[in-house]
C-alpha positions as CSV (number, residue, x, y, z in Angstrom):
1,M,-16.1,11.9,32.6
2,T,-12.9,13.8,31.8
3,V,-11.4,12.9,28.4
4,A,-7.6,12.8,28.4
5,V,-6.2,14.0,25.1
6,T,-2.6,13.8,23.9
7,V,-1.4,15.8,20.9
8,W,1.6,14.3,19.2
9,N,3.8,16.2,16.7
10,E,7.1,15.2,15.2
11,N,8.1,18.9,15.8
12,V,10.8,19.0,13.0
13,H,9.7,21.7,10.6
14,E,9.3,24.2,13.5
15,R,12.8,23.4,14.6
16,E,14.4,23.6,11.1
17,Q,12.3,26.1,9.1
18,P,12.0,29.7,10.5
19,A,8.9,30.4,8.4
20,V,7.1,27.5,10.1
21,A,8.3,28.5,13.6
22,E,7.0,32.0,12.9
23,R,3.7,30.7,11.8
24,Y,3.4,28.3,14.7
25,P,5.4,29.8,17.6
26,D,4.1,27.1,20.0
27,G,4.5,24.4,17.5
28,I,1.9,22.7,15.4
29,H,1.2,20.6,18.5
30,G,0.5,23.8,20.4
31,A,-2.0,25.1,17.9
32,I,-3.8,21.7,17.8
33,A,-3.8,21.4,21.6
34,D,-5.3,24.9,21.8
35,A,-8.1,23.9,19.3
36,V,-9.1,20.9,21.3
37,A,-8.8,22.3,24.9
38,G,-12.0,22.8,26.8
39,D,-14.1,21.8,29.7
40,G,-14.1,18.2,30.5
41,R,-10.7,17.5,28.9
42,T,-7.1,17.4,29.9
43,V,-4.7,18.0,27.0
44,R,-1.0,17.2,27.0
45,T,1.5,17.4,24.1
46,A,4.4,15.1,23.1
47,T,7.0,15.3,20.4
48,L,9.4,13.0,18.5
49,Q,12.5,14.4,20.4
50,E,11.3,13.3,23.8
51,P,12.3,9.9,25.3
52,E,10.2,7.2,23.8
53,H,8.8,10.1,21.7
54,G,6.7,11.2,24.7
55,L,4.5,8.2,24.3
56,T,5.5,6.0,27.2
57,E,3.3,3.1,28.4
58,A,2.1,5.4,31.2
59,V,1.2,8.3,28.9
60,L,-0.7,6.1,26.4
61,T,-2.5,4.3,29.3
62,D,-3.7,7.6,30.4
63,T,-4.7,8.8,26.9
64,D,-8.3,8.5,25.7
65,V,-7.7,10.2,22.3
66,L,-4.4,10.6,20.5
67,L,-4.1,13.3,17.7
68,W,-1.0,12.7,15.6
69,W,0.6,15.2,13.2
70,S,3.6,14.1,11.2
71,H,5.2,14.7,7.8
72,C,8.9,14.2,7.1
73,A,10.0,12.1,10.1
74,N,7.5,9.1,10.0
75,D,10.4,6.6,9.6
76,E,12.1,7.9,12.8
77,V,9.3,6.7,15.0
78,S,10.5,3.6,16.7
79,D,8.7,0.3,15.9
80,E,8.1,-0.3,19.6
81,V,6.2,3.0,20.1
82,A,4.3,2.5,16.8
83,D,3.2,-0.9,18.0
84,R,2.3,0.5,21.5
85,V,0.0,3.1,19.8
86,V,-1.7,0.3,17.7
87,D,-2.2,-1.8,20.8
88,R,-3.8,1.1,22.6
89,V,-6.2,1.7,19.7
90,H,-7.3,-1.9,19.7
91,E,-7.9,-1.5,23.5
92,G,-10.2,1.5,22.9
93,M,-8.0,4.7,22.5
94,G,-9.3,7.1,19.8
95,F,-6.7,7.9,17.1
96,V,-6.8,11.0,14.9
97,P,-4.0,11.1,12.4
98,I,-3.8,14.5,10.7
99,H,-2.4,15.5,7.3
100,S,0.7,13.3,6.6
101,G,-0.1,11.4,9.7
102,K,-1.6,9.1,7.0
103,N,2.0,7.9,6.4
104,S,2.7,7.3,10.1
105,K,3.7,3.9,11.2
106,P,0.6,3.5,13.5
107,F,-1.9,4.5,10.8
108,K,-0.4,2.3,8.0
109,R,-0.3,-0.7,10.4
110,L,-3.9,-0.1,11.5
111,M,-4.9,0.1,7.8
112,G,-2.7,-2.7,6.4
113,T,-2.0,-0.8,3.2
114,T,0.5,1.7,1.8
115,C,-1.9,4.7,2.2
116,N,-0.3,6.2,-1.0
117,I,-1.8,9.2,-2.7
118,K,-0.9,11.7,-5.5
119,Y,0.1,15.2,-4.3
120,R,1.1,18.6,-5.4
121,H,2.7,21.6,-3.6
122,G,1.6,25.0,-4.6
123,G,-0.8,26.8,-2.3
124,E,-4.1,26.2,-4.1
125,T,-7.6,26.4,-2.7
126,E,-9.2,23.3,-1.2
127,R,-13.0,23.1,-0.8
128,I,-14.1,20.7,1.8
129,W,-17.6,19.3,1.4
130,V,-19.6,17.6,4.2
131,A,-20.4,14.2,2.6
132,D,-22.1,12.9,5.8
133,P,-24.0,15.8,7.3
134,G,-25.6,13.7,10.1
135,H,-22.1,12.7,11.4
136,P,-21.1,14.2,14.7
137,I,-17.8,15.3,13.4
138,A,-19.6,17.6,11.1
139,D,-21.6,19.3,13.8
140,G,-21.7,23.1,13.4
141,L,-20.3,23.3,9.9
142,E,-21.9,24.6,6.7
143,E,-22.3,22.2,3.7
144,S,-18.7,23.3,2.6
145,F,-15.9,25.5,3.5
146,D,-12.6,26.6,1.9
147,V,-9.0,26.3,3.0
148,P,-7.5,29.3,1.0
149,S,-4.0,27.8,0.4
150,T,-2.8,24.3,0.9
151,E,-1.0,21.2,-0.5
152,M,-3.1,19.1,-2.8
153,Y,-3.8,15.4,-2.1
154,G,-5.6,13.4,-4.8
155,E,-7.2,10.1,-5.5
156,P,-6.6,7.3,-5.7
157,Y,-6.0,6.8,-2.0
158,A,-4.7,3.4,-1.2
159,I,-6.7,2.7,2.0
160,P,-9.3,0.1,3.0
161,E,-12.9,1.2,2.4
162,P,-13.8,3.5,5.4
163,D,-16.8,2.9,7.6
164,R,-17.9,6.5,7.0
165,T,-16.7,9.2,4.7
166,V,-17.5,12.5,6.5
167,F,-15.6,14.9,4.1
168,I,-14.6,15.0,0.5
169,S,-12.3,17.7,-0.9
170,W,-12.0,19.4,-4.2
171,F,-8.9,21.3,-5.3
172,E,-8.3,24.2,-7.5
173,G,-6.3,22.0,-9.9
174,G,-9.4,19.7,-10.4
175,E,-8.5,16.8,-8.1
176,V,-10.8,15.3,-5.4
177,F,-9.9,13.4,-2.2
178,R,-11.6,11.6,0.6
179,S,-10.5,13.9,3.3
180,G,-12.3,12.8,6.5
181,L,-12.6,9.1,7.1
182,C,-13.8,7.0,10.0
183,Y,-12.7,3.5,10.9
184,R,-12.9,1.2,13.9
185,R,-10.1,-1.2,14.9
186,G,-10.8,-3.3,17.9
187,R,-12.5,-1.1,20.5
188,G,-10.9,2.1,19.1
189,R,-12.2,4.7,16.7
190,I,-10.1,6.3,14.1
191,F,-10.7,9.6,12.3
192,A,-8.2,10.4,9.5
193,F,-8.3,14.2,8.5
194,R,-6.4,15.5,5.5
195,P,-5.8,19.2,6.1
196,G,-2.8,20.6,8.0
197,H,0.2,21.3,5.7
198,E,2.8,23.1,7.8
199,E,3.4,25.9,5.2
200,Y,0.0,27.4,5.9
201,P,-1.8,28.6,9.0
202,I,-4.5,26.0,8.7
203,F,-4.8,25.1,12.4
204,F,-5.9,28.6,13.2
205,Q,-8.9,28.3,10.9
206,D,-12.2,28.1,12.8
207,E,-13.7,25.3,10.7
208,I,-10.5,23.1,11.1
209,R,-10.5,23.7,14.7
210,R,-14.2,22.8,15.0
211,V,-13.6,19.5,13.1
212,L,-10.7,18.5,15.5
213,D,-12.8,19.5,18.5
214,N,-15.7,17.3,17.3
215,A,-13.4,14.5,16.4
216,V,-12.1,14.2,20.0
217,D,-15.7,13.8,21.2
218,W,-16.5,11.2,18.6
219,A,-13.2,9.3,19.1
220,A,-13.3,9.1,22.9
221,P,-13.7,5.6,24.2
222,T,-17.0,4.1,24.8
223,E,-17.6,1.6,27.6
224,G,-19.2,-1.2,25.6
225,S,-19.2,-4.7,27.0
226,Q,-16.2,-6.7,28.5
227,A,-14.2,-8.6,26.0
228,V,-12.5,-11.9,27.0
229,Y,-9.5,-13.2,25.0
230,T,-8.2,-16.3,26.7
231,D,-8.7,-20.1,27.2
232,V,-12.1,-20.4,28.9
233,E,-14.1,-23.1,30.5
234,P,-17.5,-24.0,28.9
235,I,-20.6,-22.1,30.1
236,E,-22.9,-25.2,29.5
237,P,-21.9,-28.7,30.5
238,L,-20.3,-30.7,27.7
239,E,-20.7,-34.4,27.0
240,D,-17.8,-36.6,28.1
241,D,-17.0,-37.6,24.5
242,H,-16.2,-34.0,23.3
């Protein structure tokens, strides 16, 4: 089966900050798309600036896994498109919010919480520990790996208890953070992944690319059984007095 992947990026920093454009000449979406491209997949990209943010009904219907990077323009995403993404997740589409995608409208609506954190800019080291070594998203990784320079995220993280915690991060300044979390909403699988600040070339790091590649495999829809949500006739005969 071919897995249809859509990589969404707000595409603001690359347009407004020359340093980010130099670091990601094809955009952050281009770097992520390259990381998850491979046999058995089709990969398209979409950005905030396109009509309907590039996430039309037709595009989302044809998307098995949606990877979402955002930061400064979360509030600029229309409610209609956000609800459209949420509906598709419930129908079975995989959703992978990356870095500040935790503040995106779709993720916050799927979580039902603020998703607030503490944070700090400064380019410190992040050590990512594999907390669930048997999980498919951790395939091919050592027990830990370092991101040399990044923005710090710290606990507490105002989210519901995850189904699985795949990664936990430690930062040079002493904080820790649950940095790779799995959820299911309806028929859809969600993997929230922390790394990816635009000031650093994180999406060219082999381990990060491996995680994203694994996440697409894990989040892809499964067939399951048919769900029926409507008024139905009884399967067994009922007594007349019901």
